[in-house]
PLY file of the C-alpha trace (Angstrom):
ply
format ascii 1.0
element vertex 341
property float x
property float y
property float z
element edge 340
property int vertex1
property int vertex2
end_header
-0.57 -26.74 -17.17
2.96 -27.27 -18.26
2.09 -26.09 -22.03
0.85 -22.52 -20.27
4.36 -22.16 -17.85
6.15 -23.18 -21.21
4.33 -20.76 -23.23
4.20 -18.01 -20.47
8.47 -18.43 -20.81
8.00 -18.49 -24.17
6.11 -14.96 -24.13
8.81 -13.66 -21.79
11.53 -14.55 -23.65
10.32 -12.61 -26.95
9.37 -9.76 -25.11
13.20 -9.78 -23.05
14.74 -9.46 -26.40
12.28 -7.14 -28.02
13.34 -4.93 -25.28
17.13 -5.40 -25.84
17.54 -5.97 -29.23
18.39 -2.23 -30.46
19.42 -1.19 -26.73
23.12 0.94 -26.80
24.34 -1.04 -23.60
26.80 1.67 -22.79
23.89 4.41 -22.41
22.04 1.79 -20.47
24.82 1.53 -18.10
25.45 5.49 -18.32
21.74 5.99 -16.93
22.32 3.06 -14.28
25.20 4.17 -13.08
23.76 8.06 -13.07
20.56 7.94 -11.37
19.86 9.37 -8.04
18.44 6.05 -6.15
17.05 7.89 -3.16
13.93 8.57 -5.16
13.32 5.11 -4.81
12.73 5.80 -0.82
9.50 7.67 -1.37
8.36 5.70 -4.56
8.34 2.46 -2.11
6.26 3.99 0.36
3.75 5.08 -1.80
3.81 1.18 -2.89
3.35 0.14 0.12
0.35 2.72 1.05
-1.03 0.84 -2.06
-0.91 -2.44 -0.85
-2.67 -0.96 2.26
-5.38 0.57 0.63
-6.04 -2.34 -1.31
-6.06 -4.32 1.73
-8.47 -1.97 3.08
-10.35 -2.19 0.05
-10.25 -6.11 0.32
-11.27 -5.52 3.96
-14.88 -4.25 2.62
-15.46 -6.94 0.22
-14.81 -9.59 2.80
-16.57 -7.88 5.22
-20.10 -9.82 4.48
-18.19 -13.41 4.99
-16.62 -12.61 8.29
-14.66 -8.76 9.71
-11.22 -8.81 9.37
-8.50 -6.84 10.78
-6.56 -4.90 7.73
-2.99 -6.26 9.12
-4.41 -10.00 7.85
-5.53 -9.03 4.86
-1.84 -7.42 4.10
-0.19 -10.09 4.97
-2.16 -12.40 2.58
-1.73 -9.70 -0.48
1.84 -9.72 0.09
1.85 -13.72 0.20
-0.27 -13.46 -3.00
2.39 -11.12 -4.48
5.26 -12.51 -3.68
4.33 -15.88 -4.63
2.86 -14.50 -8.54
6.59 -13.40 -8.81
8.15 -16.73 -8.34
5.32 -19.42 -8.88
3.66 -19.68 -12.91
0.29 -19.27 -13.57
-1.14 -16.23 -11.25
-0.51 -19.39 -7.94
-0.08 -16.16 -5.70
-3.78 -15.67 -5.88
-4.71 -19.19 -4.73
-2.04 -19.03 -1.66
-3.67 -15.31 -1.23
-6.94 -16.62 -0.36
-5.75 -19.86 1.24
-3.65 -17.58 3.68
-6.70 -15.65 4.84
-8.73 -18.62 4.68
-6.56 -20.44 6.67
-5.26 -17.92 9.13
-9.41 -16.71 9.84
-10.81 -20.51 9.82
-13.24 -19.08 6.69
-14.32 -21.34 3.54
-11.31 -21.35 1.56
-14.27 -20.99 -1.66
-15.44 -17.88 0.13
-11.75 -16.43 -0.03
-11.25 -17.06 -3.36
-14.89 -15.77 -4.20
-13.39 -12.32 -2.67
-10.57 -12.33 -4.90
-12.49 -12.82 -7.83
-13.95 -9.57 -7.20
-10.83 -8.02 -6.00
-9.26 -8.81 -9.53
-12.36 -7.71 -11.54
-12.14 -4.45 -9.29
-8.76 -3.52 -10.78
-9.33 -4.26 -14.30
-12.43 -2.04 -13.68
-10.81 0.48 -12.45
-7.98 0.31 -15.05
-10.55 0.89 -18.05
-11.80 3.76 -15.63
-8.20 5.39 -15.50
-7.81 4.34 -19.07
-10.74 6.51 -20.05
-9.74 9.19 -17.67
-6.16 9.57 -19.14
-7.37 9.52 -22.63
-9.98 12.36 -21.79
-7.12 14.56 -20.20
-4.07 13.84 -22.15
-3.67 15.51 -25.46
-2.98 11.96 -27.37
-2.91 11.66 -31.10
-6.78 11.47 -32.27
-6.79 7.90 -33.38
-5.60 6.68 -29.80
-7.78 8.61 -28.33
-10.92 7.18 -30.66
-9.85 4.19 -29.81
-10.01 5.38 -25.91
-13.53 6.66 -26.28
-14.54 3.12 -27.07
-13.15 1.94 -24.14
-15.06 4.21 -22.53
-18.09 3.48 -23.54
-18.02 -0.76 -23.33
-16.86 -0.02 -19.94
-19.64 2.09 -19.16
-21.38 -0.93 -21.07
-19.89 -3.68 -19.27
-21.05 -1.76 -15.70
-24.39 -1.70 -16.39
-24.41 -4.69 -17.98
-23.04 -6.34 -14.81
-25.56 -4.26 -12.36
-28.41 -6.02 -13.98
-26.66 -9.37 -13.86
-26.41 -9.15 -10.08
-30.37 -6.91 -9.86
-32.39 -8.93 -12.62
-30.17 -12.22 -12.48
-33.01 -14.33 -14.15
-34.08 -11.92 -17.12
-30.24 -11.01 -17.88
-29.78 -14.59 -18.63
-33.06 -15.57 -20.56
-31.91 -12.27 -22.78
-28.59 -14.12 -23.34
-30.46 -17.18 -24.02
-32.26 -15.51 -26.74
-29.77 -13.46 -28.26
-27.08 -16.11 -28.39
-26.45 -18.96 -30.22
-26.45 -22.68 -27.58
-22.60 -23.60 -27.94
-21.61 -19.93 -27.27
-24.55 -19.56 -24.43
-23.45 -22.75 -22.59
-19.80 -21.18 -22.27
-21.02 -18.32 -20.99
-23.68 -19.57 -18.74
-20.56 -21.41 -16.97
-19.13 -17.95 -16.65
-21.86 -16.29 -15.75
-22.15 -18.25 -12.52
-19.00 -18.33 -11.99
-19.13 -14.44 -11.64
-22.16 -14.37 -10.12
-20.69 -16.26 -7.09
-17.79 -14.23 -6.70
-20.11 -10.81 -6.63
-22.75 -12.37 -4.17
-20.33 -11.14 -1.76
-19.64 -8.14 -3.36
-23.46 -7.26 -3.75
-24.24 -7.86 0.22
-21.86 -5.00 1.19
-22.61 -1.30 2.05
-19.70 0.05 1.11
-19.56 0.43 -2.53
-18.41 4.40 -2.74
-15.62 3.10 0.02
-14.52 1.06 -2.83
-14.55 2.91 -5.48
-12.76 5.88 -3.59
-9.91 3.19 -2.55
-10.08 1.63 -6.03
-9.26 4.83 -7.49
-6.49 5.75 -4.33
-4.80 2.63 -5.34
-4.52 3.67 -9.22
-3.33 7.08 -8.34
-0.76 5.90 -5.98
0.68 3.45 -8.74
0.94 6.88 -10.98
2.99 8.56 -8.41
5.16 5.83 -7.97
6.29 6.53 -11.68
6.09 9.74 -11.54
8.39 9.65 -8.21
10.25 7.48 -10.00
11.09 10.03 -12.69
12.98 11.80 -10.62
15.87 9.27 -10.07
16.68 9.50 -13.27
16.27 12.85 -14.09
13.01 12.28 -16.54
10.97 15.59 -15.20
13.75 18.42 -15.93
15.26 16.75 -19.21
11.79 15.76 -21.14
9.33 17.21 -19.30
7.17 14.41 -18.17
5.11 14.99 -14.44
2.03 13.33 -13.44
-0.53 12.95 -15.99
2.54 11.23 -18.31
3.06 8.68 -15.33
-0.64 8.05 -15.34
-0.50 7.11 -19.34
2.98 5.40 -18.45
0.78 3.32 -15.76
-2.02 2.30 -18.15
0.54 1.10 -20.88
2.30 -1.26 -18.40
-0.88 -2.92 -16.83
-1.93 -3.61 -19.78
0.61 -5.20 -21.01
0.61 -6.62 -17.40
-2.57 -8.40 -18.76
-0.68 -10.88 -21.27
0.20 -14.29 -20.26
4.12 -14.17 -19.11
6.68 -15.71 -17.02
6.45 -15.06 -13.12
6.79 -11.08 -11.95
5.74 -10.02 -15.47
9.79 -10.60 -16.99
10.10 -9.20 -20.43
6.13 -7.59 -20.84
6.83 -5.47 -17.98
10.27 -3.85 -19.36
9.01 -3.75 -22.85
5.54 -2.26 -22.55
7.65 0.42 -20.07
10.06 1.63 -22.04
7.52 1.89 -25.37
5.45 4.50 -23.31
8.26 6.15 -22.53
9.48 6.48 -25.89
6.11 8.56 -26.94
7.80 11.38 -24.59
10.90 11.11 -26.42
12.86 9.48 -24.17
15.70 7.29 -25.78
15.28 3.18 -25.55
18.32 2.87 -23.55
17.27 5.53 -20.86
13.75 4.26 -20.44
14.94 0.52 -20.35
17.12 1.14 -17.64
14.31 2.95 -16.28
11.84 -0.35 -16.79
14.78 -2.30 -14.79
14.80 -0.58 -12.04
10.89 -0.29 -11.80
10.27 -3.61 -12.24
13.00 -4.48 -9.45
10.64 -1.86 -7.41
8.12 -3.63 -8.03
9.06 -7.02 -7.17
11.87 -7.41 -5.15
11.00 -5.98 -1.91
7.59 -6.92 -1.99
8.32 -10.52 -2.38
11.01 -10.13 0.52
8.40 -9.02 2.62
5.50 -11.97 1.63
8.20 -14.70 2.15
8.66 -13.87 5.35
4.89 -13.38 6.08
4.74 -16.90 4.27
7.44 -18.42 7.19
5.46 -16.21 9.89
1.82 -17.55 9.09
3.52 -20.74 8.70
2.29 -22.03 5.36
3.39 -24.70 2.92
3.48 -24.61 -0.29
2.63 -28.47 -0.87
-0.81 -27.65 1.21
-2.30 -24.94 -0.84
-1.39 -26.51 -3.93
-3.01 -29.25 -3.14
-6.03 -27.08 -2.32
-6.03 -25.30 -5.72
-8.22 -27.86 -7.52
-10.94 -28.31 -5.44
-10.90 -24.69 -4.84
-11.09 -23.87 -8.50
-13.98 -26.11 -9.38
-15.94 -25.25 -6.38
-15.51 -21.83 -7.52
-15.44 -21.81 -11.18
-12.33 -21.44 -13.11
-13.20 -18.69 -15.61
-13.37 -16.65 -12.48
-9.91 -15.56 -11.89
-8.91 -13.02 -14.96
-5.85 -11.77 -14.92
-4.99 -8.18 -14.33
-2.30 -6.10 -13.39
0.08 -5.51 -9.69
1.14 -2.56 -11.26
0 1
1 2
2 3
3 4
4 5
5 6
6 7
7 8
8 9
9 10
10 11
11 12
12 13
13 14
14 15
15 16
16 17
17 18
18 19
19 20
20 21
21 22
22 23
23 24
24 25
25 26
26 27
27 28
28 29
29 30
30 31
31 32
32 33
33 34
34 35
35 36
36 37
37 38
38 39
39 40
40 41
41 42
42 43
43 44
44 45
45 46
46 47
47 48
48 49
49 50
50 51
51 52
52 53
53 54
54 55
55 56
56 57
57 58
58 59
59 60
60 61
61 62
62 63
63 64
64 65
65 66
66 67
67 68
68 69
69 70
70 71
71 72
72 73
73 74
74 75
75 76
76 77
77 78
78 79
79 80
80 81
81 82
82 83
83 84
84 85
85 86
86 87
87 88
88 89
89 90
90 91
91 92
92 93
93 94
94 95
95 96
96 97
97 98
98 99
99 100
100 101
101 102
102 103
103 104
104 105
105 106
106 107
107 108
108 109
109 110
110 111
111 112
112 113
113 114
114 115
115 116
116 117
117 118
118 119
119 120
120 121
121 122
122 123
123 124
124 125
125 126
126 127
127 128
128 129
129 130
130 131
131 132
132 133
133 134
134 135
135 136
136 137
137 138
138 139
139 140
140 141
141 142
142 143
143 144
144 145
145 146
146 147
147 148
148 149
149 150
150 151
151 152
152 153
153 154
154 155
155 156
156 157
157 158
158 159
159 160
160 161
161 162
162 163
163 164
164 165
165 166
166 167
167 168
168 169
169 170
170 171
171 172
172 173
173 174
174 175
175 176
176 177
177 178
178 179
179 180
180 181
181 182
182 183
183 184
184 185
185 186
186 187
187 188
188 189
189 190
190 191
191 192
192 193
193 194
194 195
195 196
196 197
197 198
198 199
199 200
200 201
201 202
202 203
203 204
204 205
205 206
206 207
207 208
208 209
209 210
210 211
211 212
212 213
213 214
214 215
215 216
216 217
217 218
218 219
219 220
220 221
221 222
222 223
223 224
224 225
225 226
226 227
227 228
228 229
229 230
230 231
231 232
232 233
233 234
234 235
235 236
236 237
237 238
238 239
239 240
240 241
241 242
242 243
243 244
244 245
245 246
246 247
247 248
248 249
249 250
250 251
251 252
252 253
253 254
254 255
255 256
256 257
257 258
258 259
259 260
260 261
261 262
262 263
263 264
264 265
265 266
266 267
267 268
268 269
269 270
270 271
271 272
272 273
273 274
274 275
275 276
276 277
277 278
278 279
279 280
280 281
281 282
282 283
283 284
284 285
285 286
286 287
287 288
288 289
289 290
290 291
291 292
292 293
293 294
294 295
295 296
296 297
297 298
298 299
299 300
300 301
301 302
302 303
303 304
304 305
305 306
306 307
307 308
308 309
309 310
310 311
311 312
312 313
313 314
314 315
315 316
316 317
317 318
318 319
319 320
320 321
321 322
322 323
323 324
324 325
325 326
326 327
327 328
328 329
329 330
330 331
331 332
332 333
333 334
334 335
335 336
336 337
337 338
338 339
339 340
């Protein structure tokens, strides 16, 4: 565990260095001083609404286990976000499951399974948004080709997941035939963990609602980026709009999958800066935007999450003590890294 934490911190340190090493700090300061921060208020409202939609989607995922009010799920979601911004190793996901399990008196393993489903949906949604971005935005052909390949892979992954849920035994037997024994042993563990999480989703009758809410969440994320453009006058000076905000969002989200320190320090800033530079925005101004955008995404909702943590009378030591038991029951491979945009 200590090694993983150290690696994450080291990766963040590298990206912080890469982000700041060639920046003109006078230009960066000028951009920060002259920004119109009033635009951050509607951006914060859009971000808050996206979190509420995520909680609503979680309610549909949770429904086969127990009907839960959106407000309770929103509280647990904010606790998870705050914890991920403070603690290493995605501890927030376990705290999120622990919080809802404790408040609703349900199995912690079942609660964790719904978090697994939620995170996998995030990854699939990101891949779909990436595909949409590639088809709509006039990117260089080599990037388009890569996007087409990702789109095909996404469709293939969705088809595989459907077969795995509906024809589990036949799919597992097929995997056993085409894979070496040692590889199949590893894959079998992942498949078992995957199925444990997705049994919740399999029983749901809200597929369309979950799909619409997933896309709505990512659309609102793009709106947050777009509104933040106005704070730095990027729309007027560089002609960036909603499509460009979607491109920036996708690139940042891919960068956030890289292991890093709590709060994605460094990785967020570098990928945000580099994505903005695609549209001719100077790196000093782009990094100013990245600093403010990162703060907008972390500080307010960390405070909200900590308030909910205090309100729910949770104790970090209790949640940590449950972590290993939940991982062993639900499967340590079930929780993929996915972005909290």
